[in-house]
The first five atom37 places (N, CA, C, CB, O) and aatype in JSON, in Angstrom:
{
  "aatype": [12, 7, 14, 14, 18, 15, 7, 8, 15, 15, 19, 16, 4, 6, 6, 0, 1, 1, 9, 0, 1, 0, 19, 10, 15, 0, 8, 7, 19, 7, 7, 18, 3, 9, 3, 0, 19, 10, 10, 19, 19, 16, 6, 10, 19, 15, 2, 0, 1, 1, 8, 0, 7, 7, 16, 16, 0, 13, 1, 19, 1, 4, 11, 14, 14, 1, 0, 19, 19, 6, 19, 0, 3, 15, 3, 14, 1, 13, 14, 19, 3, 1, 14, 15, 14, 0, 15, 19, 14, 7, 1, 13, 7, 17, 5, 12, 19, 11, 1, 10, 0, 6, 8, 10, 3, 19, 5, 16, 7, 0, 14, 7, 7, 16, 7, 11, 16, 9, 16, 19, 19, 4, 3, 0, 1, 16, 0, 3, 6, 6, 0, 0, 5, 14, 0, 1, 7, 17, 5, 3, 19, 7, 1, 1],
  "atom_mask": [
    [1, 1, 1, 1, 1],
    [1, 1, 1, 0, 1],
    [1, 1, 1, 1, 1],
    [1, 1, 1, 1, 1],
    [1, 1, 1, 1, 1],
    [1, 1, 1, 1, 1],
    [1, 1, 1, 0, 1],
    [1, 1, 1, 1, 1],
    [1, 1, 1, 1, 1],
    [1, 1, 1, 1, 1],
    [1, 1, 1, 1, 1],
    [1, 1, 1, 1, 1],
    [1, 1, 1, 1, 1],
    [1, 1, 1, 1, 1],
    [1, 1, 1, 1, 1],
    [1, 1, 1, 1, 1],
    [1, 1, 1, 1, 1],
    [1, 1, 1, 1, 1],
    [1, 1, 1, 1, 1],
    [1, 1, 1, 1, 1],
    [1, 1, 1, 1, 1],
    [1, 1, 1, 1, 1],
    [1, 1, 1, 1, 1],
    [1, 1, 1, 1, 1],
    [1, 1, 1, 1, 1],
    [1, 1, 1, 1, 1],
    [1, 1, 1, 1, 1],
    [1, 1, 1, 0, 1],
    [1, 1, 1, 1, 1],
    [1, 1, 1, 0, 1],
    [1, 1, 1, 0, 1],
    [1, 1, 1, 1, 1],
    [1, 1, 1, 1, 1],
    [1, 1, 1, 1, 1],
    [1, 1, 1, 1, 1],
    [1, 1, 1, 1, 1],
    [1, 1, 1, 1, 1],
    [1, 1, 1, 1, 1],
    [1, 1, 1, 1, 1],
    [1, 1, 1, 1, 1],
    [1, 1, 1, 1, 1],
    [1, 1, 1, 1, 1],
    [1, 1, 1, 1, 1],
    [1, 1, 1, 1, 1],
    [1, 1, 1, 1, 1],
    [1, 1, 1, 1, 1],
    [1, 1, 1, 1, 1],
    [1, 1, 1, 1, 1],
    [1, 1, 1, 1, 1],
    [1, 1, 1, 1, 1],
    [1, 1, 1, 1, 1],
    [1, 1, 1, 1, 1],
    [1, 1, 1, 0, 1],
    [1, 1, 1, 0, 1],
    [1, 1, 1, 1, 1],
    [1, 1, 1, 1, 1],
    [1, 1, 1, 1, 1],
    [1, 1, 1, 1, 1],
    [1, 1, 1, 1, 1],
    [1, 1, 1, 1, 1],
    [1, 1, 1, 1, 1],
    [1, 1, 1, 1, 1],
    [1, 1, 1, 1, 1],
    [1, 1, 1, 1, 1],
    [1, 1, 1, 1, 1],
    [1, 1, 1, 1, 1],
    [1, 1, 1, 1, 1],
    [1, 1, 1, 1, 1],
    [1, 1, 1, 1, 1],
    [1, 1, 1, 1, 1],
    [1, 1, 1, 1, 1],
    [1, 1, 1, 1, 1],
    [1, 1, 1, 1, 1],
    [1, 1, 1, 1, 1],
    [1, 1, 1, 1, 1],
    [1, 1, 1, 1, 1],
    [1, 1, 1, 1, 1],
    [1, 1, 1, 1, 1],
    [1, 1, 1, 1, 1],
    [1, 1, 1, 1, 1],
    [1, 1, 1, 1, 1],
    [1, 1, 1, 1, 1],
    [1, 1, 1, 1, 1],
    [1, 1, 1, 1, 1],
    [1, 1, 1, 1, 1],
    [1, 1, 1, 1, 1],
    [1, 1, 1, 1, 1],
    [1, 1, 1, 1, 1],
    [1, 1, 1, 1, 1],
    [1, 1, 1, 0, 1],
    [1, 1, 1, 1, 1],
    [1, 1, 1, 1, 1],
    [1, 1, 1, 0, 1],
    [1, 1, 1, 1, 1],
    [1, 1, 1, 1, 1],
    [1, 1, 1, 1, 1],
    [1, 1, 1, 1, 1],
    [1, 1, 1, 1, 1],
    [1, 1, 1, 1, 1],
    [1, 1, 1, 1, 1],
    [1, 1, 1, 1, 1],
    [1, 1, 1, 1, 1],
    [1, 1, 1, 1, 1],
    [1, 1, 1, 1, 1],
    [1, 1, 1, 1, 1],
    [1, 1, 1, 1, 1],
    [1, 1, 1, 1, 1],
    [1, 1, 1, 1, 1],
    [1, 1, 1, 0, 1],
    [1, 1, 1, 1, 1],
    [1, 1, 1, 1, 1],
    [1, 1, 1, 0, 1],
    [1, 1, 1, 0, 1],
    [1, 1, 1, 1, 1],
    [1, 1, 1, 0, 1],
    [1, 1, 1, 1, 1],
    [1, 1, 1, 1, 1],
    [1, 1, 1, 1, 1],
    [1, 1, 1, 1, 1],
    [1, 1, 1, 1, 1],
    [1, 1, 1, 1, 1],
    [1, 1, 1, 1, 1],
    [1, 1, 1, 1, 1],
    [1, 1, 1, 1, 1],
    [1, 1, 1, 1, 1],
    [1, 1, 1, 1, 1],
    [1, 1, 1, 1, 1],
    [1, 1, 1, 1, 1],
    [1, 1, 1, 1, 1],
    [1, 1, 1, 1, 1],
    [1, 1, 1, 1, 1],
    [1, 1, 1, 1, 1],
    [1, 1, 1, 1, 1],
    [1, 1, 1, 1, 1],
    [1, 1, 1, 1, 1],
    [1, 1, 1, 1, 1],
    [1, 1, 1, 0, 1],
    [1, 1, 1, 1, 1],
    [1, 1, 1, 1, 1],
    [1, 1, 1, 1, 1],
    [1, 1, 1, 1, 1],
    [1, 1, 1, 0, 1],
    [1, 1, 1, 1, 1],
    [1, 1, 1, 1, 1]
  ],
  "atom_positions": [
    [[11.5, 3.01, 11.87], [10.87, 2.0, 11.04], [11.82, 1.48, 9.99], [9.62, 2.55, 10.38], [11.36, 0.98, 8.96]],
    [[13.07, 1.56, 10.16], [14.01, 1.11, 9.15], [14.2, 2.17, 8.1], [0.0, 0.0, 0.0], [13.51, 3.19, 8.1]],
    [[15.14, 1.94, 7.2], [15.45, 2.95, 6.21], [14.32, 3.12, 5.21], [16.73, 2.61, 5.49], [13.7, 2.14, 4.8]],
    [[14.05, 4.37, 4.8], [13.02, 4.6, 3.78], [13.58, 4.26, 2.4], [12.52, 6.08, 3.81], [14.78, 4.4, 2.15]],
    [[12.74, 3.83, 1.53], [13.11, 3.57, 0.14], [12.17, 4.39, -0.72], [13.04, 2.04, -0.21], [10.96, 4.21, -0.68]],
    [[12.73, 5.28, -1.5], [11.9, 6.19, -2.29], [12.04, 5.87, -3.77], [12.28, 7.64, -2.03], [13.1, 5.47, -4.25]],
    [[10.96, 6.06, -4.46], [10.98, 5.96, -5.9], [10.98, 7.36, -6.48], [0.0, 0.0, 0.0], [11.25, 8.33, -5.77]],
    [[10.69, 7.47, -7.74], [10.64, 8.78, -8.39], [9.3, 8.94, -9.06], [11.78, 8.95, -9.41], [8.44, 8.06, -8.97]],
    [[9.1, 10.04, -9.75], [7.78, 10.36, -10.28], [7.3, 9.35, -11.32], [7.79, 11.73, -10.88], [6.1, 9.26, -11.58]],
    [[8.2, 8.61, -11.91], [7.75, 7.66, -12.93], [7.84, 6.22, -12.44], [8.58, 7.83, -14.2], [7.96, 5.29, -13.25]],
    [[7.79, 6.01, -11.12], [7.86, 4.65, -10.6], [6.69, 3.84, -11.15], [7.84, 4.64, -9.04], [5.54, 4.29, -11.15]],
    [[7.01, 2.64, -11.62], [5.97, 1.74, -12.14], [5.5, 0.83, -11.01], [6.49, 0.91, -13.35], [6.13, 0.75, -9.96]],
    [[4.41, 0.14, -11.26], [3.92, -0.83, -10.27], [4.97, -1.9, -10.02], [2.59, -1.48, -10.74], [5.2, -2.3, -8.88]],
    [[5.6, -2.37, -11.09], [6.64, -3.4, -10.96], [7.8, -2.91, -10.1], [7.14, -3.81, -12.35], [8.27, -3.63, -9.22]],
    [[8.28, -1.68, -10.36], [9.38, -1.13, -9.55], [8.96, -0.96, -8.09], [9.83, 0.23, -10.13], [9.73, -1.28, -7.18]],
    [[7.75, -0.47, -7.86], [7.26, -0.26, -6.5], [7.15, -1.59, -5.76], [5.9, 0.44, -6.51], [7.52, -1.68, -4.59]],
    [[6.65, -2.62, -6.43], [6.56, -3.94, -5.79], [7.95, -4.49, -5.48], [5.8, -4.93, -6.7], [8.17, -5.08, -4.42]],
    [[8.89, -4.3, -6.4], [10.26, -4.78, -6.18], [10.87, -4.11, -4.96], [11.13, -4.51, -7.42], [11.49, -4.77, -4.12]],
    [[10.69, -2.79, -4.85], [11.21, -2.04, -3.7], [10.55, -2.53, -2.41], [10.98, -0.52, -3.89], [11.22, -2.79, -1.42]],
    [[9.22, -2.65, -2.44], [8.49, -3.08, -1.24], [8.9, -4.49, -0.83], [6.98, -3.02, -1.48], [9.11, -4.75, 0.36]],
    [[9.01, -5.39, -1.78], [9.41, -6.77, -1.47], [10.8, -6.79, -0.84], [9.4, -7.64, -2.74], [11.03, -7.52, 0.12]],
    [[11.72, -5.99, -1.36], [13.08, -5.95, -0.81], [13.07, -5.43, 0.63], [13.97, -5.07, -1.69], [13.76, -5.98, 1.49]],
    [[12.31, -4.38, 0.88], [12.24, -3.81, 2.24], [11.64, -4.83, 3.2], [11.39, -2.51, 2.25], [12.2, -5.08, 4.27]],
    [[10.51, -5.43, 2.83], [9.84, -6.38, 3.71], [10.69, -7.63, 3.93], [8.47, -6.76, 3.13], [10.8, -8.12, 5.05]],
    [[11.29, -8.15, 2.86], [12.12, -9.34, 2.98], [13.33, -9.08, 3.87], [12.59, -9.8, 1.61], [13.73, -9.96, 4.64]],
    [[13.9, -7.89, 3.79], [15.05, -7.54, 4.63], [14.69, -7.57, 6.11], [15.59, -6.16, 4.25], [15.57, -7.72, 6.97]],
    [[13.41, -7.42, 6.41], [12.94, -7.43, 7.8], [12.31, -8.78, 8.17], [11.93, -6.31, 8.02], [11.74, -8.9, 9.25]],
    [[12.4, -9.78, 7.29], [11.9, -11.1, 7.6], [10.4, -11.28, 7.43], [0.0, 0.0, 0.0], [9.83, -12.25, 7.92]],
    [[9.76, -10.35, 6.73], [8.31, -10.44, 6.52], [8.05, -11.34, 5.32], [7.68, -9.02, 6.3], [8.75, -11.28, 4.32]],
    [[7.04, -12.17, 5.44], [6.68, -13.06, 4.33], [5.23, -13.46, 4.42], [0.0, 0.0, 0.0], [4.46, -12.87, 5.16]],
    [[4.88, -14.46, 3.65], [3.54, -15.04, 3.71], [2.44, -14.06, 3.36], [0.0, 0.0, 0.0], [2.58, -13.21, 2.48]],
    [[1.32, -14.22, 4.07], [0.13, -13.41, 3.83], [0.43, -11.92, 3.91], [-0.97, -13.77, 4.83], [-0.04, -11.15, 3.07]],
    [[1.21, -11.5, 4.91], [1.43, -10.07, 5.1], [2.18, -9.43, 3.93], [2.21, -9.83, 6.39], [1.84, -8.33, 3.51]],
    [[3.19, -10.12, 3.39], [3.91, -9.54, 2.25], [2.98, -9.44, 1.04], [5.16, -10.38, 1.9], [3.03, -8.46, 0.29]],
    [[2.14, -10.46, 0.84], [1.19, -10.42, -0.28], [0.22, -9.24, -0.13], [0.4, -11.74, -0.37], [-0.08, -8.55, -1.1]],
    [[-0.27, -9.02, 1.09], [-1.2, -7.92, 1.33], [-0.55, -6.57, 1.09], [-1.75, -7.98, 2.75], [-1.15, -5.7, 0.46]],
    [[0.69, -6.39, 1.57], [1.38, -5.11, 1.35], [1.64, -4.91, -0.13], [2.71, -5.07, 2.14], [1.47, -3.8, -0.63]],
    [[2.05, -5.95, -0.85], [2.29, -5.81, -2.28], [1.02, -5.46, -3.04], [2.9, -7.1, -2.84], [1.06, -4.72, -4.02]],
    [[-0.12, -5.98, -2.6], [-1.39, -5.61, -3.22], [-1.71, -4.14, -2.97], [-2.52, -6.5, -2.67], [-2.15, -3.44, -3.88]],
    [[-1.48, -3.66, -1.75], [-1.69, -2.25, -1.43], [-0.78, -1.37, -2.3], [-1.43, -1.97, 0.07], [-1.24, -0.38, -2.87]],
    [[0.48, -1.73, -2.4], [1.44, -0.97, -3.22], [0.96, -0.91, -4.66], [2.85, -1.59, -3.15], [0.94, 0.16, -5.27]],
    [[0.57, -2.05, -5.21], [0.12, -2.1, -6.6], [-1.09, -1.21, -6.83], [-0.23, -3.54, -6.99], [-1.13, -0.44, -7.79]],
    [[-2.07, -1.3, -5.94], [-3.28, -0.49, -6.1], [-2.99, 1.0, -5.99], [-4.32, -0.9, -5.05], [-3.48, 1.79, -6.8]],
    [[-2.2, 1.41, -4.99], [-1.93, 2.84, -4.81], [-1.14, 3.41, -5.98], [-1.18, 3.08, -3.51], [-1.45, 4.49, -6.47]],
    [[-0.11, 2.69, -6.42], [0.72, 3.2, -7.52], [-0.07, 3.17, -8.83], [2.01, 2.37, -7.66], [0.01, 4.12, -9.61]],
    [[-0.81, 2.1, -9.09], [-1.57, 2.06, -10.34], [-2.66, 3.14, -10.37], [-2.2, 0.68, -10.55], [-2.92, 3.73, -11.41]],
    [[-3.29, 3.4, -9.23], [-4.3, 4.46, -9.18], [-3.66, 5.83, -9.38], [-5.06, 4.42, -7.85], [-4.23, 6.69, -10.05]],
    [[-2.48, 6.06, -8.8], [-1.78, 7.33, -9.01], [-1.43, 7.51, -10.48], [-0.49, 7.4, -8.13], [-1.57, 8.6, -11.03]],
    [[-0.98, 6.45, -11.12], [-0.61, 6.52, -12.54], [-1.85, 6.7, -13.41], [0.15, 5.25, -12.97], [-1.83, 7.47, -14.38]],
    [[-2.94, 6.01, -13.08], [-4.15, 6.04, -13.91], [-4.95, 7.32, -13.72], [-5.02, 4.84, -13.58], [-5.49, 7.86, -14.69]],
    [[-5.03, 7.82, -12.48], [-5.95, 8.92, -12.19], [-5.28, 10.24, -11.83], [-6.83, 8.52, -11.07], [-5.95, 11.27, -11.78]],
    [[-3.95, 10.24, -11.58], [-3.32, 11.46, -11.08], [-2.01, 11.79, -11.77], [-3.09, 11.34, -9.61], [-1.22, 12.59, -11.25]],
    [[-1.76, 11.21, -12.92], [-0.57, 11.55, -13.68], [0.72, 10.91, -13.17], [0.0, 0.0, 0.0], [1.8, 11.27, -13.64]],
    [[0.63, 9.98, -12.26], [1.82, 9.3, -11.75], [2.14, 9.68, -10.32], [0.0, 0.0, 0.0], [1.51, 10.56, -9.73]],
    [[3.12, 9.0, -9.78], [3.52, 9.28, -8.41], [4.52, 10.43, -8.37], [4.13, 8.02, -7.75], [5.32, 10.6, -9.29]],
    [[4.46, 11.22, -7.31], [5.48, 12.24, -7.09], [6.43, 11.8, -5.99], [4.83, 13.59, -6.72], [7.52, 12.36, -5.86]],
    [[6.04, 10.8, -5.21], [6.91, 10.2, -4.19], [6.37, 8.83, -3.84], [7.0, 11.1, -2.92], [5.16, 8.59, -3.88]],
    [[7.28, 7.93, -3.49], [6.9, 6.59, -3.07], [7.88, 6.16, -1.98], [6.91, 5.58, -4.28], [9.09, 6.32, -2.13]],
    [[7.34, 5.62, -0.89], [8.2, 5.21, 0.2], [7.59, 4.02, 0.94], [8.45, 6.38, 1.18], [6.38, 3.96, 1.15]],
    [[8.44, 3.09, 1.32], [8.04, 1.95, 2.13], [8.99, 1.87, 3.31], [8.06, 0.62, 1.29], [10.21, 1.9, 3.15]],
    [[8.41, 1.77, 4.5], [9.2, 1.58, 5.73], [8.65, 0.38, 6.45], [9.16, 2.85, 6.64], [7.47, 0.06, 6.34]],
    [[9.51, -0.29, 7.2], [9.07, -1.49, 7.9], [9.75, -1.61, 9.25], [9.34, -2.74, 7.06], [10.97, -1.46, 9.37]],
    [[8.94, -1.88, 10.24], [9.42, -2.28, 11.56], [8.38, -3.28, 12.06], [9.59, -1.03, 12.57], [7.35, -2.91, 12.63]],
    [[8.66, -4.58, 11.84], [7.67, -5.58, 12.22], [7.16, -5.34, 13.64], [8.27, -6.98, 12.11], [7.94, -5.05, 14.54]],
    [[5.88, -5.46, 13.83], [4.9, -6.11, 12.97], [4.12, -5.16, 12.06], [3.93, -6.85, 13.81], [3.0, -5.49, 11.68]],
    [[4.67, -4.01, 11.68], [3.97, -3.06, 10.82], [4.86, -2.59, 9.67], [3.48, -1.85, 11.65], [6.08, -2.52, 9.79]],
    [[4.22, -2.28, 8.57], [4.87, -1.64, 7.42], [4.05, -0.41, 7.07], [5.0, -2.61, 6.18], [2.83, -0.39, 7.23]],
    [[4.73, 0.62, 6.59], [4.08, 1.85, 6.17], [4.39, 2.08, 4.69], [4.54, 3.07, 7.04], [5.55, 2.07, 4.28]],
    [[3.34, 2.28, 3.92], [3.46, 2.57, 2.49], [2.94, 3.98, 2.28], [2.66, 1.53, 1.6], [1.84, 4.31, 2.71]],
    [[3.74, 4.83, 1.61], [3.32, 6.19, 1.3], [3.44, 6.42, -0.2], [4.17, 7.24, 2.08], [4.48, 6.17, -0.8]],
    [[2.36, 6.88, -0.79], [2.34, 7.21, -2.22], [1.78, 8.62, -2.36], [1.49, 6.17, -3.05], [0.68, 8.91, -1.89]],
    [[2.55, 9.48, -3.0], [2.11, 10.86, -3.24], [1.9, 11.07, -4.73], [3.14, 11.89, -2.69], [2.58, 10.46, -5.56]],
    [[0.95, 11.93, -5.06], [0.7, 12.31, -6.45], [0.33, 13.78, -6.5], [-0.41, 11.42, -7.08], [0.21, 14.43, -5.46]],
    [[0.14, 14.31, -7.69], [-0.09, 15.75, -7.84], [-1.57, 16.14, -7.85], [0.55, 16.22, -9.09], [-1.89, 17.31, -8.03]],
    [[-2.47, 15.18, -7.68], [-3.9, 15.46, -7.7], [-4.42, 15.56, -6.27], [-4.68, 14.37, -8.5], [-4.32, 14.59, -5.52]],
    [[-4.98, 16.72, -5.86], [-5.43, 16.87, -4.48], [-6.75, 16.16, -4.16], [-5.58, 18.32, -4.18], [-7.16, 16.11, -3.0]],
    [[-7.42, 15.61, -5.17], [-8.71, 14.95, -4.92], [-8.51, 13.64, -4.16], [-9.45, 14.68, -6.24], [-7.62, 12.84, -4.47]],
    [[-9.36, 13.43, -3.15], [-9.31, 12.2, -2.36], [-9.81, 11.02, -3.19], [-10.15, 12.34, -1.07], [-10.66, 11.21, -4.07]],
    [[-9.31, 9.82, -2.95], [-9.85, 8.64, -3.62], [-11.31, 8.44, -3.22], [-9.02, 7.37, -3.28], [-11.71, 8.78, -2.1]],
    [[-12.09, 7.89, -4.13], [-13.51, 7.65, -3.84], [-13.86, 6.21, -4.18], [-14.41, 8.64, -4.62], [-13.28, 5.6, -5.08]],
    [[-14.82, 5.68, -3.45], [-15.37, 4.37, -3.77], [-16.29, 4.54, -4.96], [-16.12, 3.74, -2.55], [-17.16, 5.4, -4.97]],
    [[-16.09, 3.72, -5.95], [-16.96, 3.74, -7.13], [-17.47, 2.33, -7.36], [-16.2, 4.29, -8.38], [-17.0, 1.64, -8.26]],
    [[-18.43, 1.91, -6.55], [-18.93, 0.55, -6.7], [-19.51, 0.32, -8.09], [-19.99, 0.25, -5.64], [-20.09, 1.21, -8.7]],
    [[-19.33, -0.89, -8.55], [-19.91, -1.27, -9.84], [-20.35, -2.72, -9.73], [-18.89, -1.06, -11.02], [-19.92, -3.44, -8.82]],
    [[-21.19, -3.16, -10.65], [-21.61, -4.55, -10.63], [-20.42, -5.49, -10.77], [-22.64, -4.82, -11.74], [-19.4, -5.13, -11.37]],
    [[-20.54, -6.69, -10.22], [-19.45, -7.67, -10.29], [-19.06, -7.99, -11.72], [-19.84, -8.94, -9.56], [-17.93, -8.41, -11.98]],
    [[-19.97, -7.81, -12.65], [-19.68, -8.13, -14.05], [-18.81, -7.07, -14.73], [-20.98, -8.29, -14.82], [-18.31, -7.3, -15.83]],
    [[-18.64, -5.9, -14.08], [-17.83, -4.82, -14.65], [-16.44, -4.88, -14.01], [-18.5, -3.42, -14.42], [-16.32, -4.79, -12.78]],
    [[-15.38, -5.01, -14.82], [-14.04, -5.11, -14.24], [-13.61, -3.8, -13.58], [-13.04, -5.5, -15.31], [-14.0, -2.71, -14.0]],
    [[-12.79, -3.92, -12.55], [-12.21, -2.75, -11.9], [-13.11, -2.12, -10.86], [0.0, 0.0, 0.0], [-14.18, -2.64, -10.52]],
    [[-12.65, -0.98, -10.36], [-13.37, -0.16, -9.38], [-13.51, -0.79, -8.0], [-14.73, 0.15, -9.9], [-14.43, -0.46, -7.26]],
    [[-12.61, -1.68, -7.65], [-12.67, -2.27, -6.32], [-11.34, -2.13, -5.58], [-13.06, -3.72, -6.41], [-11.24, -2.56, -4.43]],
    [[-10.33, -1.55, -6.21], [-9.0, -1.44, -5.62], [-8.95, -0.62, -4.34], [0.0, 0.0, 0.0], [-8.32, -1.03, -3.36]],
    [[-9.6, 0.53, -4.34], [-9.58, 1.39, -3.15], [-10.27, 0.68, -1.98], [-10.26, 2.75, -3.44], [-9.84, 0.8, -0.84]],
    [[-11.34, -0.04, -2.28], [-12.03, -0.8, -1.24], [-11.1, -1.87, -0.66], [-13.32, -1.44, -1.79], [-11.1, -2.1, 0.55]],
    [[-10.32, -2.53, -1.51], [-9.36, -3.53, -1.03], [-8.3, -2.9, -0.15], [-8.7, -4.24, -2.2], [-7.96, -3.44, 0.9]],
    [[-7.78, -1.74, -0.58], [-6.78, -1.05, 0.22], [-7.33, -0.75, 1.6], [-6.33, 0.25, -0.48], [-6.66, -0.98, 2.6]],
    [[-8.55, -0.25, 1.66], [-9.17, 0.08, 2.96], [-9.33, -1.16, 3.83], [-10.53, 0.74, 2.74], [-9.16, -1.09, 5.05]],
    [[-9.64, -2.29, 3.23], [-9.82, -3.52, 4.02], [-8.49, -4.08, 4.52], [-10.53, -4.59, 3.17], [-8.43, -4.64, 5.61]],
    [[-7.44, -3.92, 3.73], [-6.13, -4.46, 4.11], [-5.38, -3.56, 5.08], [-5.29, -4.68, 2.87], [-4.44, -4.0, 5.75]],
    [[-5.79, -2.3, 5.16], [-5.07, -1.32, 5.98], [-5.38, -1.48, 7.46], [-5.42, 0.09, 5.54], [-6.54, -1.63, 7.85]],
    [[-4.35, -1.46, 8.26], [-4.52, -1.35, 9.71], [-4.91, 0.09, 10.04], [-3.21, -1.78, 10.47], [-5.71, 0.35, 10.93]],
    [[-4.32, 1.03, 9.29], [-4.6, 2.46, 9.41], [-4.39, 3.08, 8.04], [-3.69, 3.16, 10.51], [-3.49, 2.67, 7.3]],
    [[-5.22, 4.06, 7.69], [-5.13, 4.72, 6.4], [-5.32, 6.22, 6.6], [-6.18, 4.15, 5.39], [-6.19, 6.64, 7.37]],
    [[-4.52, 7.02, 5.9], [-4.61, 8.46, 6.03], [-4.37, 9.1, 4.66], [-3.6, 9.0, 7.08], [-3.5, 8.66, 3.92]],
    [[-5.15, 10.11, 4.33], [-4.95, 10.87, 3.09], [-4.76, 12.33, 3.49], [-6.17, 10.7, 2.08], [-5.62, 12.93, 4.13]],
    [[-3.62, 12.88, 3.1], [-3.3, 14.27, 3.41], [-3.08, 15.03, 2.11], [-2.04, 14.38, 4.32], [-2.39, 14.55, 1.21]],
    [[-3.68, 16.22, 2.01], [-3.41, 17.07, 0.85], [-2.12, 17.83, 1.11], [-4.6, 18.06, 0.58], [-1.64, 17.89, 2.24]],
    [[-1.57, 18.39, 0.05], [-0.3, 19.1, 0.17], [0.87, 18.13, 0.14], [0.0, 0.0, 0.0], [1.74, 18.17, 1.01]],
    [[0.89, 17.27, -0.85], [1.97, 16.3, -1.02], [3.3, 17.03, -1.18], [1.71, 15.37, -2.23], [3.3, 18.25, -1.35]],
    [[4.43, 16.31, -1.14], [5.72, 16.98, -1.35], [5.67, 17.86, -2.59], [6.84, 15.94, -1.49], [5.24, 17.43, -3.66]],
    [[6.11, 19.07, -2.46], [6.03, 20.04, -3.54], [4.87, 21.0, -3.36], [0.0, 0.0, 0.0], [4.74, 21.95, -4.13]],
    [[4.02, 20.76, -2.35], [2.97, 21.71, -2.01], [1.62, 21.46, -2.63], [0.0, 0.0, 0.0], [0.65, 22.11, -2.24]],
    [[1.5, 20.54, -3.58], [0.2, 20.25, -4.18], [-0.05, 18.76, -4.12], [0.13, 20.76, -5.65], [0.83, 17.99, -3.73]],
    [[-1.22, 18.38, -4.48], [-1.53, 16.96, -4.54], [-1.88, 16.37, -3.19], [0.0, 0.0, 0.0], [-2.34, 17.07, -2.29]],
    [[-1.65, 15.06, -3.06], [-1.98, 14.36, -1.82], [-0.96, 13.27, -1.57], [-3.41, 13.76, -1.89], [-0.23, 12.85, -2.47]],
    [[-0.92, 12.84, -0.33], [-0.13, 11.68, 0.07], [-1.06, 10.7, 0.76], [1.07, 12.08, 0.99], [-1.77, 11.06, 1.7]],
    [[-1.05, 9.47, 0.3], [-1.82, 8.41, 0.93], [-0.84, 7.55, 1.73], [-2.6, 7.55, -0.14], [0.14, 7.05, 1.19]],
    [[-1.13, 7.4, 3.01], [-0.29, 6.6, 3.9], [-1.12, 5.43, 4.4], [0.25, 7.46, 5.1], [-2.23, 5.6, 4.91]],
    [[-0.58, 4.24, 4.23], [-1.27, 3.02, 4.64], [-0.34, 2.23, 5.56], [-1.69, 2.16, 3.41], [0.81, 1.96, 5.22]],
    [[-0.85, 1.87, 6.73], [-0.13, 1.02, 7.67], [-0.74, -0.37, 7.56], [-0.19, 1.58, 9.15], [-1.96, -0.53, 7.67]],
    [[0.11, -1.36, 7.35], [-0.34, -2.74, 7.2], [0.4, -3.65, 8.17], [-0.12, -3.23, 5.76], [1.47, -3.31, 8.67]],
    [[-0.2, -4.81, 8.44], [0.5, -5.84, 9.19], [1.73, -6.27, 8.4], [-0.42, -7.06, 9.48], [1.67, -6.4, 7.17]],
    [[2.83, -6.48, 9.09], [4.07, -6.94, 8.45], [4.83, -7.76, 9.49], [4.95, -5.74, 7.91], [5.86, -7.34, 10.02]],
    [[4.29, -8.94, 9.76], [4.89, -9.78, 10.79], [5.99, -10.66, 10.21], [3.83, -10.65, 11.46], [5.92, -11.09, 9.05]],
    [[7.0, -10.94, 11.01], [8.05, -11.86, 10.61], [7.46, -13.27, 10.63], [9.3, -11.76, 11.55], [6.36, -13.49, 11.13]],
    [[8.2, -14.22, 10.08], [7.73, -15.6, 10.06], [7.48, -16.1, 11.48], [8.74, -16.5, 9.35], [6.5, -16.81, 11.72]],
    [[8.35, -15.75, 12.43], [8.17, -16.17, 13.83], [6.91, -15.55, 14.42], [9.4, -15.77, 14.67], [6.15, -16.23, 15.11]],
    [[6.68, -14.26, 14.15], [5.48, -13.59, 14.68], [4.23, -14.18, 14.05], [5.55, -12.08, 14.4], [3.21, -14.37, 14.73]],
    [[4.3, -14.48, 12.76], [3.14, -15.04, 12.07], [2.83, -16.43, 12.6], [3.38, -15.09, 10.56], [1.66, -16.79, 12.75]],
    [[3.87, -17.24, 12.88], [3.66, -18.59, 13.39], [3.01, -18.57, 14.77], [5.0, -19.34, 13.46], [2.29, -19.5, 15.13]],
    [[3.26, -17.51, 15.55], [2.69, -17.4, 16.88], [1.22, -16.96, 16.86], [3.5, -16.43, 17.71], [0.53, -17.06, 17.88]],
    [[0.75, -16.48, 15.72], [-0.63, -16.0, 15.57], [-1.49, -17.1, 14.98], [-0.68, -14.74, 14.68], [-0.98, -18.0, 14.31]],
    [[-2.8, -17.05, 15.21], [-3.68, -18.0, 14.54], [-3.61, -17.8, 13.03], [-5.14, -17.84, 15.05], [-3.35, -16.7, 12.55]],
    [[-3.83, -18.87, 12.3], [-3.79, -18.8, 10.84], [-4.84, -17.82, 10.33], [-4.02, -20.2, 10.22], [-5.95, -17.74, 10.84]],
    [[-4.44, -17.07, 9.29], [-5.37, -16.14, 8.64], [-5.43, -16.47, 7.17], [-4.94, -14.66, 8.87], [-4.48, -17.01, 6.6]],
    [[-6.52, -16.15, 6.58], [-6.67, -16.31, 5.14], [-7.37, -15.1, 4.58], [0.0, 0.0, 0.0], [-7.74, -14.19, 5.32]],
    [[-7.54, -15.08, 3.29], [-8.17, -13.92, 2.65], [-9.57, -13.67, 3.2], [-8.24, -14.12, 1.14], [-10.02, -12.52, 3.24]],
    [[-10.25, -14.71, 3.63], [-11.6, -14.52, 4.17], [-11.59, -13.74, 5.47], [-12.27, -15.84, 4.39], [-12.63, -13.22, 5.87]],
    [[-10.43, -13.65, 6.14], [-10.35, -12.95, 7.41], [-9.97, -11.47, 7.28], [-9.35, -13.63, 8.28], [-9.92, -10.76, 8.28]],
    [[-9.73, -11.01, 6.07], [-9.34, -9.62, 5.86], [-10.42, -8.71, 6.39], [-9.07, -9.33, 4.37], [-11.6, -8.9, 6.09]],
    [[-10.04, -7.75, 7.17], [-11.0, -6.78, 7.71], [-11.63, -7.22, 9.02], [0.0, 0.0, 0.0], [-12.39, -6.45, 9.61]],
    [[-11.34, -8.4, 9.48], [-11.9, -8.9, 10.74], [-10.87, -8.76, 11.84], [-12.36, -10.38, 10.6], [-10.25, -9.74, 12.25]],
    [[-10.69, -7.56, 12.31], [-9.68, -7.32, 13.35], [-10.34, -7.0, 14.63], [-8.74, -6.21, 12.97], [-9.66, -6.77, 15.63]]
  ]
}
């Protein structure tokens, strides 16, 4: 899947997005797919920082038409859906990640023996591959 790019325990959302964008761009991925992967990266890293003390590992790999995002943290608890009324900000990120994911896996025992690793596989088509597919928009997310 191409070379892995790892962050460190204090990777910020901005750093993670920069790394992911560089990996995806190096493989010719753009458009809707790059935006979706960057949203997944942002949600996973921000949730690790907000709820689990930060990331213990971060990695993005790409082999079009797929990209793999892995985020590890030191908290072994699985992410949970916490629905709230539309008038209350937040609490919808994990649901978005699940909708954008082609495949999603949560494993306990992150690097170092504790915590968890969340692995998300997303579409990551090149411009040529995307042009060969019917147009997609945000309304089509989850309709596979």
